[in-house]
N, C-alpha and C positions, 0 to 999 in steps of 0.2 A: 731440671731442678733438683736440688739436693737439700736434705735436712741434716746432713752430717757436719761434723766440725763445730767450731764455736760460732760460725756465722751462718746465716741463711743465705745461700748462694743465689744471686739474681739470675734471671733468664738472660743468658748471654747473646742469644741469637734469635730475634723475633721475625726474621725476614720471611720465613714460610708464612707465618700467621699474617703478617702485613701484606704480602704480595700475592699469596696463593689461596688463602682460606676464604671460600666464598659459600654462602648459604643460599644463593640464588639457584635453588634446585627444584625442579619439577618432581617433588618427592613428598609423600605423605609421612610425616614424622610424628612419633609420639611426643605430645606436649610435656608429659611427665619425664620421660627419659632424656629428652632434649634439654629440659630445664636443669635436672640434677647433674647431668654429665657435661653438657656444653656450656650453659650459662654459668653454672656452679664452677666448673673448671676454669673458665676464663676470668671469672670474678676472683677466684682464689689466686690465679697467676698475677692479676693486677695488684691484689692486696700485698703479695709477696715481692713484686718487682717494682711497683710504681709506674710501670710502663703503660701508657694510655692506649696503646694499640689493643691490648686485651680488653680494656673497658669498652672501646669502640666496637669490637667484635661482639662483645656480650650484649651491648645495646642493639646491634643489628639483628642478632638472632632473636632476641626477646621481642623486638618490634614485630618480627615475623610470626611470633606465637600469639601476640595480643589478641587477634580476632577470634581466638578460641573462647574467649570469655564473653563474646557477644551473644549471650543467651538471655532468655527472659528473666531467669533467676540470678544470673551472674555465675552459676556453677559452670565451669568450662567444659566444652567438648574436649575429648582426650586425644584427637589426632587432627592435624592440620597440614595442608599443602604449603610448603615453605615458599614456593614461587608465587602462588596465586591467592593464598590466604583462605582457601576453602576449608572449613572446619567441620568435623563430623565425629560421631562416636564409632567404635568398632562394632561390626555387624553382630558379633556373638554376645553383645551386651543388651541386645533388643532396644537399642536407643538410649540406654542409661549411661551416665558417667560413672567412673569408678572412684570410690572414696579416696584411696591412696593417690591415685593419679590426679585428683582434683584438689587435694588438701596437702600437697607436698611441693608447692611453689613459693610458699611464703618467705622462707629464708632468703632464697635467691632474689626474689622480686623486691623485697624490702631492701636488701643489700644494694641492688641496682639503683633503686630510687635514692638511697643515701649517697651513693658514690656519684651519681649524675646530677642530683638536685631535682630531678623530674619525678613528681609524685605518682605518675600514672601507673607505674608497675606495681607499687605498694598498694594503691587503691583497688586495683583489680584483684590482687591476691588476698588482701584483707577482707574484701566484700564477700569472698567465699566463706570465711570464718563466720562473719556476721549472719549469712544466710543459714549456716549449719547450726548456729546458736538458736535459731528460731524452732528447730526440730530436735534439739539436743535432748535425748532421753534422760530420765533420772539416774540411770546407771552409767551414762557416758558411753555406751556402746552403740555405734552406728553400723547399720548394715553396709555392705560393700557396694551397693548400687544406689545412685541418687539420680532422680529425673532432672535434667538440666533446665527444662522449662518451668516445672512447678516448683522445683527445689525440695521436693518431698522424697523421703527414702522409699525405695521399692523393697518388697519382701525379698530378702536374700540373707546370705550367710553373714554372721558376725565373727570376725577373726582378727588375731594379731599376726597372722601370717599373710600370705599373698593377697594383695589388693585392699588390705586394711592397714598394715603395719606402720608405714611411715607418716601417716596422718597423725597418729598419736605421738610419734617421735617429734614432729615439728611443733605440736602444741607446747611441749617443753622447751624446745630449742629457740623458738621465737621469743619466749620469755627471757631465756638467757641472752640471746642476741639483743634484746631490748633493755639490757642491764637490770632486769627484774623490777622495773619501775611500774608505777601506777598505770601507765598507758598500755602495758602489756599484761596486766594483772589477770584479765579475763582468759588469756591463754593458759595461765597457770591454774586457774580455777577449773577450766574445762579439763585440763590434764588430770588434775586430782580426782575429779569426778570419774574420769575414764579408768583411772587406776583402781578405784573401788570396784568398778565393773570388772576389771582384769582379775582382781582378788576373787571375785565371785565365780570366775571361770577356772580357778586353780583347783587341781586335785592331786592326790598322791598315789603312786603305784604301790603294789605289793609284789614281792616281799621287800624291795629295796628302798622304798620311800622316795622315789624320784618325784619331784614336783613338776607338773606340766600345766600348760594352758589349753583348756578345751576350746573348741569352736562351737558356735551355737546357731541353730536355725529355728526360728519360732521359740517354742518352749522346750526344744530338745537339744541336749548337749551331745556333741560328737567328740569322742576321746581320741582326738587326732591333733597333732601339733607339727607345724612346718618348721624346718630348719630356719626358714626366714624369720620365724618368731623368736629366734635366739638373739635378736637385737635387744629384746626386752630386759634381760638382766642388766645390760649396760645402761639403758635408758633409766631404769628404776634406780640404779646406783647414782647416776648423774642428777636425778631429781630429788634424792632422799634428803639432802641437806636443806631443802626449802621447807621441810616439816618441823614440827617441835620434836624434842629429843626422843620421846617414846615412840611416836609414829615413824620418825626417821629410822630407828632401829628395826622396826617391823619391816619397812620397806627395803632396807639393806639386807636383812636376813632373807627376804623373799628373792631379791636379786641373786644372792649367793646360792640359794637352793636351785633356782632356775639354771644358773650357770653350771652347776654340778650335772644337772640333767642334760644340758646341751653338750658338755664335754663327753658324757657317756653315749650320746648319739654317735660320736666318733669311736669310742673305745669298744662298743659292743658289736662292731662288724669285723670281718676277717682282715680287711685292709686298714682298719683304724681311721677310715674316712666316713663321714656321715652321709646317709641317704638324704633324699629331698624331704621326706616326712616320715612321721612315726605314728603308730597306733598303740594304744595302751589297753591291756586286758587284765582282769583280775588274776592275780597269782603268776602273771607272766612278765611283769614290768613293761618292757617295750619291744615292739617289732618294727623292722623297717617296712614302710609302705612302698612308695616310689623309690626305687633303689639306685638311681643315678646320683652322681656328685658332680656339680659343675663349678667347683672351686669357689663356693660362696664364702662371704666374710663374716657373717653375722656372729658366729660363736667367738671368733678371735677378736672382733670388735668389742664384745662384752668383756672378754678377758682383759683387754687393754684398759677399759674404763675401771674395772674392778681392781686391777693391780694398782693403778694410779690413785684410786680413792680410798683403798684399804692398806696398801703397802704389803699385802700378803703375796709372797713369791710363789705360792702354789699356783697362782694364775699364770705366772711366767713358765712354770714347769708344764702346765697343761698346754699352753700355747706352743711350747717347743715340741711336745708329743705330736701335735697337729702338724706342725711344720715338717717334722721328720716323716710323717705319713704322706704328706704331699711330695717330698723329696723321693720317697721310695716308690710311690704308686703313679705319680702324675708327671714327674720330670722326664723330658725327652731331650734330644739334641738341640732342638730349636726353641724350646720353651717348656711350657706345662700344658697338660690337657686334662679334661675331666675324665670321669669313669662312667661307662654305661651301666655298670653294676658294681656296687661296693662290696658285694659278696664274692664275686668271681674276680674282680680286678680288671675286667675288660675295659680298655681305653676307648674314649671317643677321639675326635680329631679337631677339637676346638679349645682355644684358650679365650675365655671370656674377658672382656676389657676390665671388668671389675676385679678381676684377680690382681691386676697391677694397681689399679686406682684404690682399691680397698684392702683386699686380703693381705697383700704383702706390706702395704703401708701400715695397717694395724699391727702386723707382726713386728715390723720395725719399730714402731712406737712402744710396743709392749716391752722391748728391750732397751729403750732409750730413757734418759732422765725425764721426769715430768716437765721440766722446763723447756723441752723441745715441743714446739706447738702447744704452749701452755693452755690449759682450760681457762685460765684467768684472762687471756687475750683473744682466744679463738673459739669458734664453735664450728663443729664439723657438719656439713650437710650430709644427706643420706647416701652420697656417693663418696664420702670421706674426703671431700675438698674443704679445707679449712678457710673459714671467712672470719675476717678480723671483727671483733665486737667494738662498736662505736656508739656514742650517745645518740638517742633519738628523743624527740619531744612530741607531745600532742597525743591525744587519745584516738584520733581518727586518721593519722597518717598525714595530716595537713601541713605540719611543720617538721621539716626534715633537715638535720644537720648533715651537710656533705662530708663524706669520709675522706680524709687525706691519708693515703697509704704511707706507712712508715716502715721502712726496711731497716730492721735493727737486729743486733745479735740476740740469740736465744740464751746467752750466758756461756760461760767458759765450758769447754768440753769436759764432760764428767763420765765416769765409769758407771757400771751397773750399780744401782742403789741397793742398799740393804745387805 
């Protein structure tokens, strides 16, 4: 697949997918990771090519995941055996389901129902949101563990980092996917409530006034922020236009302040690559906590959104700095690797798949015209797979307009804007 040139290049050879790709494996797979990477990737390939082999494969793997939703509450188990359909939760969660893992299938499953005309995928995924609405707190901040039988939240951390992050992202993106219509209004309402909660968790460092998002356990705040939470500036920027003018300006300002912090996660280490998380202390600004870097995409993702939505080339400059740091520290003869320590620069021996799917894609789009995979026509899932926005009808997912993929030019090739 290529996004370059004036046309979107179709997939020229699907023979491996058609003939060799099989999901009939005696393997316990993460429902979340399989949905965002495999279902999302196949649906994106279908939307871009119109080749039904990708849709059939997406349906095959989704059907293998569906038994995970067969719980008393409808909150899914987070792991399932692909061959036998046995679903369970990870042992280390004490039987609970994870918020992000359970609330980050809606984009893909709604899209799959749209494209196949079969409502079962959408109904399963949207029932999760209806269940979470029943326990939604006034600040919109849910703990990261949910009991799949009772549907109740367990006492656990509240975070926009690991295990919480993409739940909030999908509230906004399903509203966008649904053309911002009345049938998806509740997603936007939940998201706006959660953004007030996010604002309540923000603090500023001294002396440099970096804005960051705390984590919360009970009534106590932890002055810690994951690099994973650096998706938030892009999410806020994407959602700002749905507010009135004054509130939109406040939300966009917060997005820009958080992006500055995330950029400095990179700039404050010897390698200019960010650690996994950061701690904040009075008069010390920020300190690296877990010091590895595994080529994560969240900061450059937000820079891409902010550049497209503001036109400020500073975000391109910051993205280029990060790209150069990857080139200097992570590039090897066979690809790229992470760092075991962003202070010493010691390399690990692994290139995560999301480096190609997300990090490099967002960097490419950061330096491409906004007409390339336009926000007006596409919404990105949390693994950076673009899904085409098509009309939907009905408040409960009962009436679904089947999407007809349209492969069309993105517009004539343009140079760097601005």
